[in-house]
N, C-alpha and C positions, 0 to 999 in steps of 0.2 A: 709143813710149810705154812707159816702165818702170813697172810696178806690182809692188812687192815683188820676187819672184824671176822674174817674167815680163816679157819684152821683146816687147811687142805691136807688130807692124808698124804704123807711123804711118798708112799709107794705110787699113788696115783699121779702126783705131781711129777715125780721122776719119770714115770712111764710116758706121760704127756710130752715132757721135754725130749726124751729119747726118740719117740716116734716123730715128733715135729722136726728134730734135727735130721733124722734119716730122710724124711720126706723132702726137706729142703735140699739135702745133698743129692738125692736122686733127681730132683727137678733141675738143679744147677749142673747136673752131669758130673759132679765131683766124686760120686761113689761108683766104683766099678761093680760090674755084675759078672757072673761066670761066663755068660755068652757074649758080654760086651755089646749087646744090641740095644737100640732105642726102645724096641718093644718090651724087653725085659725091664729096662730102667723105668719105663712108664708104668708097667704092671706093679713093680715094687713101690713106686711112688703112690699109686692108687691104694695099695694095701696099707701103706703107712698113714695116708690121709684118713682111711677108714678107721684105723686104730686111734688116731688123734680124736676123731669125732666121738668114737665109742668111749674113750677115756674122759673126754669133756662131759659127756652125759653121766658117767659114773661119778665124777667129781660133783656135779650139780646134785645128783641124787644123795650123795653122802652128806652134802651141806644142806640138804632139804630146801634147795632154791630152784626156781624155774630155769630150765635150759634156755639160753639166749645167746645169739651171736650178734646182738645189737651193739654197735660200738658206743652207744650212749648209755648202755647198761653199766652201772658202777662196778659190779663184780667182773664182768667180761673185760672191761677196760683195765682194771687193776691186775687181774689174772694174767692178761696178755703182756702187760708191762713186765711182770715178774718172769714170765716164760721167755720173753724176748731177751731179757738180761741173761738168763741161764743158757739159752741157745747160743748167744754171743760168746759166753765164757767157755762153753763146752764144744761149740761147733768149730 
């Protein structure tokens, strides 16, 4: 996935989108769980958020850039714009 000057490995970008989509669906209560309890939904959301953060760190490492969640950071802003677009398409 090419975003401006950065060439993000496809597998990492796709994993990020997948886990972000899952996290959003658990948070919104749209995804069912086997027990159909709020506890399990929250636990699954937390696991997905952890995977999102882990994948973000892997992407930054692969690109040899500093990890940042600063909304003024150019990479973070452009990356999330691309992710939001994909989540909207796949979600």
